[in-house]
C-alpha positions in Angstrom: 0.0 0.0 0.0 1.4 3.4 -1.0 1.5 6.4 1.4 -0.5 9.5 0.7 2.7 11.4 -0.1 3.6 8.7 -2.7 0.2 8.9 -4.3 0.4 12.7 -4.5 3.9 12.4 -6.1 2.5 9.9 -8.7 -0.5 12.2 -9.4 1.9 15.1 -10.0 3.9 13.0 -12.5 0.7 11.8 -14.2 -0.4 15.4 -14.7 3.0 16.1 -16.4 2.4 13.1 -18.6 -1.0 14.3 -19.7 0.2 17.7 -20.6 3.3 16.4 -22.5 1.2 13.8 -24.4 -1.5 16.2 -25.5 1.0 19.0 -26.3 3.2 16.7 -28.5 0.4 16.0 -31.0 -1.6 19.2 -30.4 -4.6 17.0 -29.8 -6.5 15.5 -26.9 -8.5 16.3 -23.8 -6.4 17.7 -21.0 -9.1 19.3 -18.9 -11.1 16.2 -17.7 -7.9 14.1 -17.5 -6.3 16.6 -15.1 -9.5 16.7 -13.1 -9.7 12.9 -12.7 -6.0 12.3 -11.9 -6.5 11.6 -8.2 -9.2 9.1 -8.8 -7.2 7.2 -11.4 -4.1 7.2 -9.2 -6.1 6.0 -6.2 -7.7 3.2 -8.2 -4.5 1.8 -9.9 -2.1 2.4 -7.0 -4.2 1.6 -4.0 -7.8 0.3 -4.4 -8.0 -2.0 -7.4 -7.3 -5.7 -7.0 -5.2 -6.1 -10.2 -2.0 -7.5 -11.5 -0.5 -5.8 -14.5 2.0 -8.7 -15.0 -0.9 -11.1 -15.4 -3.3 -9.1 -17.6 -5.9 -11.1 -19.4 -8.9 -9.8 -21.3 -11.4 -11.9 -19.3 -10.5 -10.1 -16.1 -11.1 -13.3 -14.1 -10.5 -12.8 -10.3 -9.3 -9.2 -10.8 -11.2 -6.0 -10.5 -12.1 -4.5 -13.9 -12.1 -0.8 -14.7 -13.9 0.6 -17.7 -13.4 4.2 -18.9 -16.7 5.2 -20.5 -15.8 8.8 -21.3 -12.9 7.6 -23.5 -11.7 11.0 -24.5 -9.9 11.0 -21.0 -7.5 8.4 -22.5 -4.4 10.4 -21.6 -4.9 10.0 -17.8 -5.7 6.3 -18.2 -2.7 5.6 -20.4 -0.4 7.4 -17.9 -1.6 5.4 -14.9 -1.5 2.1 -16.9 2.1 2.8 -17.9 3.2 4.1 -14.5 1.6 1.0 -12.8 3.4 -1.5 -15.1 1.0 -2.5 -17.9 3.5 -1.3 -20.6 6.7 0.7 -20.9 6.4 4.4 -19.9 8.3 5.4 -23.0 5.3 4.3 -25.1 3.4 7.4 -23.8 5.4 9.3 -26.4 3.4 7.6 -29.2 0.1 9.0 -28.0 -2.3 9.6 -30.9 0.5 9.1 -33.5 0.2 6.9 -36.6 0.2 3.1 -35.8 0.2 3.8 -32.1 -1.5 1.5 -29.6 -2.4 4.6 -27.6 -5.2 5.9 -29.8 -7.1 9.0 -28.9 -10.0 6.9 -27.7 -9.0 3.5 -26.2 -9.5 0.5 -28.5 -9.1 -3.2 -27.9 -7.9 -4.5 -31.3 -4.4 -2.9 -30.7 -3.8 -5.3 -27.8 -2.8 -2.7 -25.3 -2.6 -4.3 -21.9 -5.0 -2.9 -19.4 -7.7 -2.0 -22.0 -10.6 -4.4 -22.2 -13.2 -2.1 -23.7 -13.2 0.3 -26.6 -14.8 3.6 -25.7 -15.4 6.9 -27.2 -19.1 6.9 -28.1 -20.5 8.3 -24.9 -23.2 6.7 -22.8 -22.2 3.0 -23.4 -19.8 2.3 -20.6 -22.3 1.7 -17.9 -24.2 -0.9 -20.0 -20.9 -2.7 -20.7 -19.9 -2.5 -17.0 -23.2 -4.1 -16.1 -22.5 -6.9 -18.5 -19.1 -7.6 -17.0 -20.5 -7.5 -13.5 -23.2 -10.0 -14.4 -20.6 -12.3 -16.1 -18.6 -12.2 -12.8 -21.6 -13.3 -10.9 -22.1 -16.2 -13.3 -18.4 -17.1 -12.9 -18.7 -16.9 -9.1 -16.0 -14.3 -9.3 -16.1 -12.0 -6.2 -14.0 -9.2 -7.7 -15.6 -5.8 -8.6 -16.3 -3.7 -11.7 -15.6 0.0 -11.7 -16.7 2.4 -14.5 -16.0 6.2 -14.9 -18.5 8.5 -16.7 -18.6 12.2 -17.3 -21.5 14.4 -16.1 -22.1 15.6 -19.6 -22.2 12.0 -20.7 -25.1 11.1 -18.5 -27.3 13.2 -20.6 -27.4 10.2 -22.9 -30.6 8.2 -22.7 -28.8 4.8 -22.7 -27.3 5.7 -19.3 -30.7 5.9 -17.7 -31.9 2.6 -19.2 -28.7 1.0 -17.7 -29.3 2.7 -14.4 -32.8 1.3 -14.2 -31.6 -2.2 -15.1 -28.8 -2.3 -12.6 -30.9 -1.1 -9.8 -33.9 -3.3 -10.7 -31.7 -6.4 -11.1 -29.6 -5.7 -8.0 -26.3 -5.7 -9.8 -24.4 -5.2 -6.5 -20.8 -5.9 -7.6 -20.6 -2.6 -9.6 -19.2 0.8 -8.5 -19.9 3.6 -11.0 -18.3 7.0 -10.7 -19.5 10.3 -12.3 -16.9 13.0 -12.9 -19.1 15.8 -11.6 -17.2 18.9 -12.8 -20.3 20.6 -14.2 -18.6 21.4 -17.5 -18.8 19.8 -21.0 -17.3 20.7 -24.3 -19.9 23.3 -25.2 -20.2 25.0 -21.8 -21.6 24.5 -18.3 -23.8 21.4 -18.0 -26.5 23.4 -16.3 -26.7 25.5 -19.5 -26.3 22.8 -22.1 -28.8 20.4 -20.4 -30.0 21.1 -16.8 -30.1 17.7 -15.0 -31.6 18.8 -11.6 -30.9 16.7 -8.5 -28.5 14.0 -9.8 -28.2 12.2 -6.5 -32.0 11.9 -6.2 -32.3 10.5 -9.7 -29.8 7.7 -9.0 -31.4 7.0 -5.6 -34.8 6.7 -7.4 -33.3 3.9 -9.5 -32.4 2.1 -6.2 -28.6 2.9 -6.3 -26.5 3.5 -3.1 -25.1 7.0 -3.7 -22.0 8.5 -2.2 -20.3 11.9 -2.8 -16.7 12.9 -2.6 -14.2 15.6 -3.4 -12.4 14.0 -6.3 -9.3 16.2 -6.0 -8.6 15.2 -2.4 -6.6 12.0 -2.6 -7.3 10.9 1.0 -11.1 11.5 0.6 -11.0 9.6 -2.7 -9.4 6.6 -1.1 -11.7 6.6 1.9 -14.8 6.9 -0.3 -13.7 4.1 -2.7 -13.0 1.9 0.3 -16.4 2.7 1.8 -18.0 1.9 -1.6 -16.3 -1.5 -1.6 -17.9 -2.3 1.8 -21.3 -1.4 0.4 -21.2 -3.9 -2.5 -23.0 -7.2 -2.1 -26.0 -5.6 -0.5 -28.4 -5.9 -3.5 -27.7 -2.3 -4.7 -25.2 -1.0 -7.3 -23.0 1.9 -5.9 -22.7 5.4 -7.5 -20.1 7.9 -6.5 -20.7 11.6 -7.4 -17.2 12.9 -7.7 -16.9 16.6 -7.5 -13.8 17.7 -9.5 -12.3 20.8 -11.1 -11.6 20.5 -14.8 -7.9 21.4 -15.4 -7.0 20.7 -11.8 -3.4 21.5 -11.0 -2.8 24.1 -13.7 -4.1 27.6 -12.7 -4.9 28.9 -16.1 -6.8 25.7 -17.1 -9.1 25.6 -14.0 -12.5 27.1 -13.7 -13.4 27.0 -17.4 -14.6 24.4 -20.0 -12.1 25.9 -22.6 -9.6 23.2 -22.0 -12.0 20.3 -22.4 -10.4 19.4 -25.8 -7.7 22.0 -26.4 -3.9 21.3 -26.3 -1.5 23.8 -24.8 1.0 25.5 -27.1 4.8 25.6 -26.3 4.5 28.6 -24.0 1.5 27.3 -22.2 3.1 23.9 -21.7 6.2 25.5 -20.1 4.0 27.5 -17.8 1.9 24.5 -16.8 4.9 22.2 -16.2 6.4 24.9 -14.0 3.5 24.4 -11.6 3.9 20.6 -11.4 7.0 19.1 -9.8 8.7 16.3 -11.8 8.6 13.4 -9.2 9.2 10.2 -11.1 10.9 11.2 -14.3 9.4 12.3 -17.6 9.3 9.8 -20.4 
């Protein structure tokens, strides 16, 4: 188990990876990736039951993570590499021709750690439910985690899946919503007001928790609490409040950086705010 200081150091390096990857190809989605860094570091370096050296697509006897909002691929690739799924140097191929690190994760490239092709929003929860039901059939007690965006849950398929999981008591599933209140076209409350999100999930018979997604200690405590709530005939939802662009002052507080890469000057300014802790690739 890593200490809080170690996890914070990893998170700082992951943020540097995200910025360098997106800058190198002038393409990608840094805002949400920076906002979800603490969650992804907590999952892969503390919470998940997983073994990078024994990765198999069936995920048997290991926790499975699915990234539904696939445009956050930069943060996922960084934590996968930093936790040992593939060489860290491969991060330099992000979004380049013939890379395994495509803009949206895909399975046909055989990248260890990726079991689900994502990019079309709204489908991850349905897939996660399928994996969770398969684990029940296999009498596999490990858990399924899925991350979605708050703009993403405007998709109708999400609510069909929410109804199914609650009604069918899929209780080996922990879903997380990145609740930063911003999407590519502006604030979620302006694009599509969604009202009381917590009440909506509770109405579908989910156990709902809330946390500050940029506080690594609170993230770990809440994920561990969520784990204790599984097996009680309810799926678990975590509403994770985050700041898009967290860690870089000029990227925070705006939806501008949802899908915009920093230029040379902006990269230099951003990296100056993030200590190099484990070595750049």
